[in-house]
SERO-4910 file (N, C-alpha, C, O; in steps of 0.05 Angstrom, whole numbers):
BEGIN
 pado doro    nc1    nc2    nc3   cac1   cac2   cac3    cc1    cc2    cc3    oc1    oc2    oc3
  Met    A   1825   2042   2463   1853   2046   2472   1855   2069   2491   1872   2068   2509
  Val    A   1839   2090   2488   1844   2113   2505   1836   2109   2534   1850   2120   2551
  Ile    A   1816   2094   2539   1806   2091   2566   1812   2064   2578   1812   2061   2603
  Lys    A   1818   2044   2562   1821   2018   2573   1843   2016   2594   1840   2001   2613
  Phe    A   1864   2031   2591   1887   2027   2608   1882   2034   2637   1897   2025   2655
  Phe    A   1861   2050   2643   1855   2053   2671   1831   2037   2680   1826   2035   2704
  Glu    A   1816   2026   2662   1793   2011   2670   1801   1985   2684   1787   1978   2704
  Tyr    A   1822   1972   2676   1829   1946   2688   1851   1949   2709   1859   1928   2721
  Asn    A   1861   1973   2714   1885   1975   2731   1881   1991   2756   1900   1998   2770
  Ile    A   1856   1998   2763   1851   2013   2787   1844   1994   2810   1827   1976   2807
  His    A   1857   1997   2833   1852   1981   2856   1840   2000   2878   1849   2023   2881
  Asn    A   1821   1990   2892   1808   2007   2912   1816   2001   2941   1806   2013   2960
  Asn    A   1835   1982   2944   1844   1974   2971   1872   1985   2976   1890   1984   2959
  Tyr    A   1876   1997   2999   1902   2007   3007   1921   1984   3013   1912   1963   3023
  Pro    A   1946   1987   3007   1966   1966   3012   1972   1964   3042   1971   1983   3057
  Gly    A   1980   1940   3050   1989   1935   3077   2018   1927   3078   2032   1928   3058
  Trp    A   2027   1919   3102   2055   1911   3105   2056   1883   3117   2041   1877   3134
  Pro    A   2075   1867   3107   2093   1872   3085   2079   1867   3058   2060   1851   3057
  Pro    A   2088   1880   3037   2076   1875   3010   2085   1848   2999   2106   1837   3008
  Lys    A   2069   1837   2981   2077   1811   2969   2100   1814   2951   2116   1795   2947
  Ser    A   2103   1838   2939   2125   1842   2920   2130   1873   2918   2115   1888   2929
  Lys    A   2150   1880   2903   2155   1908   2897   2130   1921   2884   2119   1910   2865
  Thr    A   2121   1943   2895   2095   1954   2887   2098   1983   2877   2108   2000   2892
  Ile    A   2090   1988   2853   2090   2015   2842   2062   2027   2844   2042   2015   2835
  Ile    A   2060   2050   2857   2034   2064   2861   2035   2091   2846   2053   2107   2851
  Asn    A   2016   2095   2828   2014   2120   2813   1985   2131   2816   1967   2117   2826
  Thr    A   1982   2156   2808   1956   2168   2809   1947   2175   2780   1964   2179   2763
  Ile    A   1921   2178   2777   1911   2187   2751   1888   2206   2755   1871   2202   2772
  Asn    A   1888   2227   2739   1866   2246   2738   1860   2253   2709   1876   2245   2691
  Pro    A   1839   2269   2703   1834   2275   2675   1857   2287   2660   1861   2282   2636
  His    A   1872   2305   2673   1895   2318   2660   1916   2297   2652   1925   2297   2629
  Ser    A   1924   2280   2671   1945   2261   2666   1936   2241   2645   1952   2231   2629
  Phe    A   1910   2234   2645   1899   2217   2624   1903   2229   2597   1912   2215   2578
  Cys    A   1896   2255   2594   1899   2268   2568   1928   2270   2559   1934   2267   2535
  Val    A   1946   2274   2578   1975   2274   2572   1983   2247   2562   1999   2244   2543
  Ala    A   1974   2226   2575   1981   2198   2568   1972   2190   2540   1984   2173   2528
  Val    A   1950   2202   2531   1939   2195   2505   1960   2201   2483   1963   2187   2464
  Lys    A   1976   2223   2487   1996   2231   2468   2024   2223   2475   2042   2224   2458
  Asp    A   2028   2215   2500   2055   2208   2510   2056   2178   2516   2048   2169   2537
  Lys    A   2067   2163   2497   2067   2134   2499   2082   2124   2523   2074   2105   2537
  Lys    A   2105   2136   2530   2121   2128   2553   2106   2132   2579   2107   2116   2597
  Phe    A   2092   2154   2580   2076   2160   2604   2053   2140   2606   2047   2130   2628
  Lys    A   2040   2135   2584   2018   2115   2584   2028   2088   2594   2015   2075   2610
  Asn    A   2051   2079   2583   2062   2054   2592   2069   2054   2622   2065   2034   2635
  Ala    A   2079   2076   2631   2085   2078   2660   2060   2075   2677   2061   2062   2698
  Leu    A   2038   2087   2668   2013   2084   2683   2002   2056   2681   1992   2044   2701
  Val    A   2003   2044   2657   1994   2017   2654   2010   1997   2671   1999   1977   2681
  Asn    A   2036   2003   2674   2053   1985   2689   2051   1989   2720   2064   1975   2735
  Ser    A   2033   2007   2728   2029   2010   2757   2017   1985   2769   2001   1971   2756
  Asp    A   2024   1979   2793   2011   1957   2808   1985   1968   2820   1965   1953   2822
  Ile    A   1986   1993   2829   1962   2006   2839   1960   2033   2827   1979   2050   2829
  Leu    A   1938   2038   2813   1934   2064   2799   1909   2077   2812   1887   2068   2807
  Ile    A   1914   2097   2829   1891   2107   2845   1877   2130   2831   1890   2146   2818
  Pro    A   1851   2132   2833   1835   2152   2819   1836   2179   2834   1818   2185   2850
  Asp    A   1857   2194   2829   1861   2220   2842   1848   2241   2825   1862   2257   2811
  Gly    A   1822   2243   2824   1808   2261   2807   1779   2252   2805   1774   2230   2797
  Ile    A   1761   2270   2812   1733   2262   2812   1724   2255   2783   1705   2240   2780
  Gly    A   1737   2267   2763   1730   2261   2735   1734   2231   2729   1719   2219   2714
  Ile    A   1756   2220   2740   1761   2191   2735   1740   2174   2748   1730   2155   2736
  Val    A   1733   2181   2773   1712   2166   2787   1685   2167   2772   1672   2146   2769
  Lys    A   1678   2190   2762   1653   2193   2748   1654   2179   2721   1634   2168   2712
  Ala    A   1677   2180   2708   1680   2167   2682   1676   2137   2684   1663   2124   2667
  Ile    A   1688   2125   2705   1685   2096   2708   1657   2088   2715   1647   2067   2706
  Lys    A   1644   2105   2731   1615   2100   2737   1598   2102   2712   1581   2085   2707
  Phe    A   1604   2121   2695   1589   2126   2670   1594   2103   2650   1575   2095   2636
  Leu    A   1619   2093   2649   1626   2073   2628   1620   2045   2637   1612   2028   2620
  Ser    A   1624   2039   2662   1621   2011   2670   1604   2006   2695   1600   1984   2704
  Asn    A   1592   2028   2705   1575   2027   2728   1589   2017   2753   1576   2006   2771
  Lys    A   1615   2020   2754   1630   2013   2778   1634   2037   2796   1641   2059   2787
  Lys    A   1629   2033   2821   1631   2055   2840   1658   2054   2854   1665   2035   2868
  Leu    A   1673   2076   2851   1699   2078   2864   1699   2104   2881   1685   2123   2875
  Asn    A   1715   2103   2902   1719   2127   2917   1744   2141   2907   1764   2128   2901
  Arg    A   1744   2168   2907   1768   2182   2900   1789   2179   2921   1783   2181   2945
  Ile    A   1813   2172   2913   1835   2169   2931   1857   2188   2922   1868   2184   2900
  Thr    A   1864   2208   2937   1884   2228   2928   1912   2218   2935   1916   2200   2951
  Gly    A   1931   2231   2922   1959   2225   2929   1965   2231   2958   1980   2217   2971
  Ala    A   1952   2252   2969   1955   2259   2997   1944   2237   3015   1955   2231   3036
  Asp    A   1921   2225   3007   1910   2203   3023   1929   2179   3024   1934   2168   3045
  Met    A   1940   2173   3000   1959   2150   2999   1984   2156   3015   1995   2138   3029
  His    A   1994   2180   3014   2018   2188   3029   2012   2184   3059   2029   2173   3073
  Glu    A   1990   2195   3068   1983   2193   3097   1981   2163   3105   1991   2156   3126
  His    A   1968   2147   3089   1965   2119   3095   1992   2105   3098   1996   2090   3117
  Leu    A   2010   2110   3079   2035   2096   3079   2054   2106   3101   2069   2090   3112
  Val    A   2053   2132   3108   2069   2142   3129   2060   2131   3156   2076   2124   3174
  Lys    A   2034   2128   3159   2023   2115   3184   2032   2086   3185   2038   2076   3206
  Leu    A   2032   2073   3162   2041   2045   3160   2070   2043   3168   2078   2025   3182
  Ala    A   2086   2062   3158   2115   2063   3165   2119   2068   3195   2137   2056   3207
  Asn    A   2103   2086   3206   2106   2092   3235   2099   2067   3252   2112   2062   3272
  Lys    A   2079   2052   3244   2070   2029   3258   2091   2006   3257   2094   1991   3276
  Asn    A   2106   2005   3235   2124   1983   3230   2153   1991   3231   2171   1976   3223
  Asn    A   2159   2016   3240   2187   2026   3242   2202   2024   3216   2224   2013   3215
  Leu    A   2189   2035   3195   2201   2032   3168   2217   2057   3161   2216   2078   3174
  Lys    A   2232   2054   3139   2249   2075   3128   2235   2087   3103   2226   2072   3086
  Val    A   2233   2113   3102   2219   2127   3081   2238   2148   3068   2252   2162   3082
  Phe    A   2238   2148   3041   2256   2166   3027   2240   2184   3009   2222   2174   2994
  Tyr    A   2246   2210   3009   2232   2230   2992   2252   2239   2970   2273   2250   2977
  Leu    A   2245   2235   2945   2262   2242   2923   2248   2264   2906   2227   2259   2895
  Gly    A   2260   2288   2905   2248   2310   2891   2244   2334   2908   2250   2334   2932
  Ala    A   2235   2356   2896   2230   2381   2910   2256   2395   2919   2277   2384   2914
  Ser    A   2253   2418   2931   2277   2433   2940   2286   2423   2968   2271   2410   2982
  Asn    A   2310   2430   2975   2320   2422   3001   2304   2434   3024   2299   2422   3044
  Ser    A   2295   2459   3020   2279   2472   3041   2252   2457   3044   2243   2454   3067
  Thr    A   2240   2449   3022   2215   2434   3024   2220   2407   3038   2204   2398   3055
  Leu    A   2241   2393   3030   2248   2368   3043   2253   2371   3072   2246   2353   3088
  Asp    A   2266   2392   3080   2272   2397   3109   2246   2400   3124   2243   2391   3147
  Lys    A   2227   2414   3112   2200   2418   3125   2186   2391   3128   2173   2386   3148
  Ile    A   2188   2375   3107   2175   2348   3109   2187   2332   3131   2172   2320   3147
  Lys    A   2213   2331   3133   2227   2315   3153   2220   2325   3181   2217   2310   3200
  Lys    A   2218   2352   3184   2211   2363   3210   2183   2355   3219   2179   2348   3242
  Arg    A   2165   2356   3200   2137   2349   3206   2135   2319   3212   2121   2311   3230
  Ile    A   2148   2303   3196   2148   2274   3200   2158   2267   3228   2146   2250   3242
  Ser    A   2180   2280   3236   2192   2273   3262   2173   2279   3285   2174   2266   3306
  Lys    A   2155   2299   3282   2136   2306   3303   2112   2288   3302   2102   2278   3323
  Glu    A   2101   2282   3278   2077   2267   3276   2081   2237   3275   2064   2222   3284
  Tyr    A   2104   2228   3265   2109   2200   3262   2138   2194   3271   2155   2188   3254
  Pro    A   2143   2195   3297   2170   2193   3307   2184   2167   3302   2209   2165   3303
  Ala    A   2169   2145   3296   2182   2119   3291   2192   2116   3262   2206   2097   3256
  Val    A   2185   2136   3245   2194   2134   3217   2222   2145   3214   2229   2166   3224
  Ile    A   2239   2130   3200   2266   2139   3193   2265   2152   3165   2257   2138   3146
  Val    A   2273   2177   3163   2268   2192   3139   2295   2200   3125   2313   2209   3138
  Gly    A   2296   2196   3099   2318   2206   3083   2307   2221   3060   2283   2220   3053
  Ser    A   2324   2236   3046   2314   2252   3023   2337   2260   3005   2361   2260   3013
  Phe    A   2330   2268   2981   2350   2279   2963   2336   2298   2943   2315   2291   2932
  Ser    A   2347   2322   2939   2336   2341   2920   2354   2342   2896   2376   2354   2896
  Pro    A   2346   2329   2874   2362   2330   2849   2360   2357   2836   2341   2372   2839
  Glu    A   2381   2363   2820   2380   2387   2804   2357   2386   2785   2352   2365   2772
  Tyr    A   2343   2409   2781   2320   2409   2763   2329   2406   2734   2346   2421   2725
  Lys    A   2318   2385   2721   2323   2381   2692   2297   2369   2681   2283   2354   2694
  Ser    A   2292   2376   2656   2268   2365   2643   2271   2335   2639   2251   2320   2638
  Glu    A   2296   2326   2636   2301   2298   2632   2329   2292   2644   2348   2307   2639
  Phe    A   2331   2270   2658   2357   2262   2670   2373   2246   2651   2363   2229   2636
  Ser    A   2399   2250   2652   2418   2233   2637   2422   2207   2652   2414   2205   2675
  Glu    A   2435   2188   2639   2441   2163   2653   2459   2167   2677   2458   2154   2697
  Lys    A   2478   2186   2674   2495   2193   2696   2479   2204   2720   2484   2197   2743
  Asp    A   2459   2221   2714   2441   2231   2735   2426   2208   2748   2424   2206   2772
  Asn    A   2416   2190   2731   2401   2167   2742   2417   2150   2761   2407   2140   2781
  Ile    A   2442   2146   2754   2460   2130   2771   2462   2143   2798   2461   2129   2819
  Ile    A   2465   2169   2799   2468   2184   2824   2442   2181   2840   2443   2176   2864
  Leu    A   2419   2184   2827   2393   2182   2841   2389   2154   2853   2381   2151   2875
  Arg    A   2396   2134   2836   2393   2106   2846   2412   2100   2869   2404   2086   2888
  Glu    A   2436   2111   2868   2455   2107   2889   2446   2120   2915   2449   2108   2937
  Arg    A   2434   2143   2913   2424   2157   2937   2402   2140   2950   2401   2137   2975
  Ile    A   2385   2129   2934   2363   2112   2944   2375   2086   2956   2367   2078   2978
  Thr    A   2392   2073   2941   2404   2048   2950   2419   2051   2976   2417   2034   2994
  Asn    A   2434   2073   2979   2450   2077   3003   2433   2080   3028   2441   2073   3050
  Phe    A   2409   2092   3024   2391   2095   3047   2375   2070   3052   2366   2065   3075
  Ser    A   2370   2054   3031   2355   2029   3032   2327   2032   3044   2321   2021   3065
  Pro    A   2310   2049   3032   2284   2054   3043   2264   2031   3038   2268   2014   3020
  Asp    A   2244   2030   3055   2221   2011   3050   2201   2024   3032   2189   2011   3015
  Ile    A   2198   2051   3035   2179   2066   3019   2193   2089   3005   2207   2104   3019
  Leu    A   2190   2092   2980   2202   2114   2965   2180   2132   2953   2163   2123   2937
  Phe    A   2180   2157   2961   2161   2177   2950   2176   2194   2929   2197   2204   2935
  Ile    A   2164   2196   2906   2175   2212   2884   2159   2237   2880   2134   2236   2877
  Gly    A   2172   2260   2881   2158   2286   2877   2171   2303   2856   2183   2324   2862
  Met    A   2170   2294   2831   2184   2309   2809   2164   2318   2787   2172   2324   2765
  Thr    A   2138   2319   2794   2116   2326   2776   2112   2305   2754   2130   2292   2744
  Ala    A   2087   2303   2746   2079   2285   2724   2083   2299   2697   2079   2323   2695
  Pro    A   2091   2284   2676   2095   2255   2675   2124   2247   2680   2130   2223   2678
  Lys    A   2141   2266   2687   2169   2260   2691   2173   2239   2712   2189   2220   2708
  Gln    A   2159   2241   2735   2164   2223   2757   2155   2194   2751   2170   2175   2757
  Glu    A   2132   2191   2738   2123   2164   2731   2141   2151   2711   2147   2127   2712
  Lys    A   2150   2166   2691   2168   2155   2671   2195   2148   2683   2207   2128   2675
  Trp    A   2204   2164   2702   2229   2158   2715   2227   2131   2730   2245   2115   2729
  Val    A   2206   2128   2745   2202   2103   2760   2201   2079   2741   2213   2059   2746
  Asp    A   2186   2082   2719   2182   2060   2701   2209   2051   2688   2213   2028   2683
  Ser    A   2227   2071   2684   2253   2065   2671   2274   2055   2691   2293   2042   2683
  Asn    A   2270   2061   2717   2290   2054   2737   2282   2034   2758   2298   2027   2775
  Ile    A   2258   2025   2757   2247   2007   2778   2263   1982   2782   2266   1973   2805
  Asp    A   2274   1971   2761   2289   1946   2764   2315   1949   2779   2327   1930   2789
  Glu    A   2325   1974   2781   2350   1980   2794   2346   1990   2822   2365   1998   2836
  Ile    A   2321   1991   2831   2314   2002   2858   2304   1979   2876   2285   1965   2868
  Asp    A   2316   1975   2899   2308   1955   2917   2291   1968   2939   2301   1978   2959
  Val    A   2265   1969   2935   2246   1982   2953   2219   1969   2951   2212   1959   2930
  Ser    A   2204   1969   2973   2178   1955   2973   2156   1971   2959   2142   1960   2943
  Phe    A   2154   1997   2966   2134   2014   2953   2148   2038   2940   2165   2051   2952
  Val    A   2140   2043   2915   2149   2067   2901   2124   2083   2893   2106   2073   2880
  Val    A   2122   2108   2903   2097   2123   2900   2103   2150   2888   2118   2166   2900
  Ser    A   2091   2156   2865   2094   2182   2852   2071   2200   2861   2048   2194   2855
  Ile    A   2077   2221   2876   2056   2238   2888   2059   2268   2883   2043   2283   2894
  Gly    A   2079   2276   2867   2081   2304   2858   2076   2325   2879   2092   2329   2897
  Ala    A   2054   2339   2876   2048   2363   2892   2044   2357   2921   2045   2376   2938
  Val    A   2041   2332   2929   2038   2325   2957   2062   2334   2974   2059   2340   2997
  Phe    A   2085   2334   2962   2109   2343   2976   2104   2371   2987   2109   2377   3010
  Asp    A   2094   2389   2969   2090   2417   2977   2066   2419   2996   2067   2436   3015
  Phe    A   2045   2403   2992   2023   2404   3010   2031   2396   3038   2024   2410   3058
  Tyr    A   2046   2374   3040   2054   2364   3067   2074   2383   3080   2073   2387   3105
  Ala    A   2091   2395   3064   2111   2413   3075   2098   2440   3083   2109   2455   3100
  Gly    A   2075   2446   3072   2062   2471   3078   2071   2494   3060   2064   2517   3065
  Thr    A   2087   2488   3039   2096   2509   3021   2075   2517   3001   2076   2539   2990
  Val    A   2055   2499   2997   2032   2505   2980   2007   2497   2996   2006   2475   3007
  Lys    A   1989   2515   2998   1965   2510   3014   1945   2493   2999   1939   2498   2976
  Arg    A   1935   2472   3012   1915   2454   3000   1887   2466   3005   1883   2482   3023
  Ala    A   1868   2458   2988   1841   2468   2991   1829   2461   3018   1837   2441   3029
  Pro    A   1812   2478   3029   1799   2471   3055   1782   2446   3052   1774   2438   3030
  Gln    A   1778   2432   3074   1765   2406   3074   1738   2407   3062   1729   2387   3048
  Trp    A   1723   2429   3066   1696   2429   3055   1695   2430   3025   1677   2419   3012
  Met    A   1716   2442   3013   1718   2442   2984   1727   2414   2973   1717   2405   2953
  Ile    A   1744   2401   2988   1752   2374   2981   1728   2355   2982   1724   2339   2964
  Asn    A   1712   2358   3003   1688   2342   3006   1668   2346   2983   1653   2327   2976
  Leu    A   1667   2370   2972   1649   2377   2951   1661   2372   2923   1650   2380   2903
  Asn    A   1685   2360   2923   1699   2354   2898   1706   2380   2883   1706   2381   2858
  Leu    A   1713   2401   2898   1720   2427   2886   1750   2434   2890   1757   2458   2887
  Glu    A   1766   2415   2897   1794   2421   2901   1807   2431   2875   1824   2449   2877
  Trp    A   1798   2421   2853   1809   2430   2827   1803   2460   2823   1820   2475   2813
  Phe    A   1780   2469   2831   1772   2497   2828   1789   2515   2846   1797   2537   2838
  Tyr    A   1794   2506   2870   1811   2520   2889   1839   2524   2878   1850   2546   2879
  Arg    A   1850   2503   2866   1877   2505   2855   1877   2523   2830   1896   2538   2826
  Leu    A   1856   2522   2814   1855   2538   2790   1854   2568   2798   1867   2584   2785
  Val    A   1838   2575   2818   1836   2603   2827   1863   2613   2838   1870   2636   2834
  Arg    A   1877   2595   2852   1903   2604   2864   1925   2605   2844   1943   2622   2847
  Glu    A   1925   2588   2823   1946   2587   2803   1934   2587   2775   1939   2567   2760
  Pro    A   1919   2607   2767   1906   2606   2741   1925   2605   2717   1920   2591   2698
  Lys    A   1948   2619   2719   1967   2620   2697   1979   2592   2692   1983   2585   2669
  Arg    A   1984   2578   2713   1997   2551   2710   1977   2529   2704   1984   2509   2691
  Leu    A   1953   2532   2715   1934   2509   2714   1910   2512   2696   1895   2493   2693
  Trp    A   1907   2535   2683   1883   2539   2667   1881   2518   2644   1859   2508   2638
  Arg    A   1903   2512   2632   1902   2492   2610   1895   2465   2620   1879   2450   2608
  Arg    A   1906   2457   2643   1900   2431   2655   1870   2428   2660   1859   2407   2652
  Tyr    A   1858   2447   2673   1830   2444   2681   1810   2452   2660   1788   2440   2659
  Leu    A   1815   2472   2644   1796   2481   2625   1797   2466   2598   1777   2460   2586
  Ile    A   1821   2462   2589   1824   2448   2563   1825   2418   2565   1810   2404   2552
  Asn    A   1843   2408   2582   1845   2379   2584   1821   2365   2597   1814   2343   2590
  Asn    A   1808   2379   2616   1783   2367   2627   1762   2365   2605   1746   2346   2605
  Thr    A   1761   2385   2587   1741   2384   2565   1749   2361   2546   1731   2346   2536
  Lys    A   1775   2358   2540   1784   2335   2523   1776   2309   2536   1768   2290   2522
  Phe    A   1780   2307   2562   1774   2282   2576   1745   2274   2573   1738   2251   2568
  Ile    A   1727   2294   2576   1698   2289   2572   1693   2278   2544   1677   2259   2540
  Phe    A   1707   2289   2524   1704   2280   2496   1713   2251   2494   1699   2235   2481
  Tyr    A   1736   2244   2506   1746   2216   2504   1726   2197   2517   1721   2175   2507
  Val    A   1715   2205   2540   1696   2188   2554   1671   2183   2537   1661   2161   2535
  Leu    A   1660   2205   2526   1636   2202   2509   1641   2186   2484   1624   2169   2476
  Lys    A   1664   2189   2473   1672   2173   2449   1673   2144   2456   1664   2127   2441
  Lys    A   1685   2138   2479   1687   2110   2488   1659   2098   2492   1654   2075   2484
  Arg    A   1641   2113   2504   1614   2104   2509   1599   2099   2482   1585   2079   2480
  Ile    A   1602   2117   2463   1588   2114   2438   1599   2091   2421   1583   2077   2408
  Thr    A   1625   2087   2421   1637   2067   2403   1638   2039   2415   1645   2020   2402
  His    A   1631   2037   2441   1631   2010   2453   1603   2006   2466   1598   1984   2478
***
């Protein structure tokens, strides 16, 4: 049960335009996997993904170890870049939900320079650990009024994935993509690891060094738990 839900639900092909149907895209890494083990709603949200991308070298190595399947790591930033290029090529509308207004303004400014054919909208909801139904109505209305082709959600995991899973039927959009920290990376408010560290699969270490107080549990404790889950799966099956 612990590992099955990502074994059958990872796709290695990027989506094109137009999609065959409404498509939910989420990411998974060792930390989010460990959270999902204890959070049933989060697990269901990941299982319900149409595309669940392996954003974490630990996931890639685990699948290789368990099933001998070779996957390439695909980050949320990779997927964001791919879809924005797709939007620029097809004159699509893109909406960013989450983050602060200043971060959203930086995103829109950069998009306008790099992808001038993209029509961009955004909304920064008030920070809450959980939204009420009244809040959800407002969020859905903001999205509906803009009528985007692609919706990017940046409200951190697992909140963003669970929000999408609970509200997807009320959203008329082709792609819904939960990408969390990518909002800050793209806006430049948080610096991403240099490319050489990304190439060596050391992006996690770069983030840990920069934000040890916030991320030590994610990388030191949950990564260790993830290894345990993988070994247990291998031994029992």
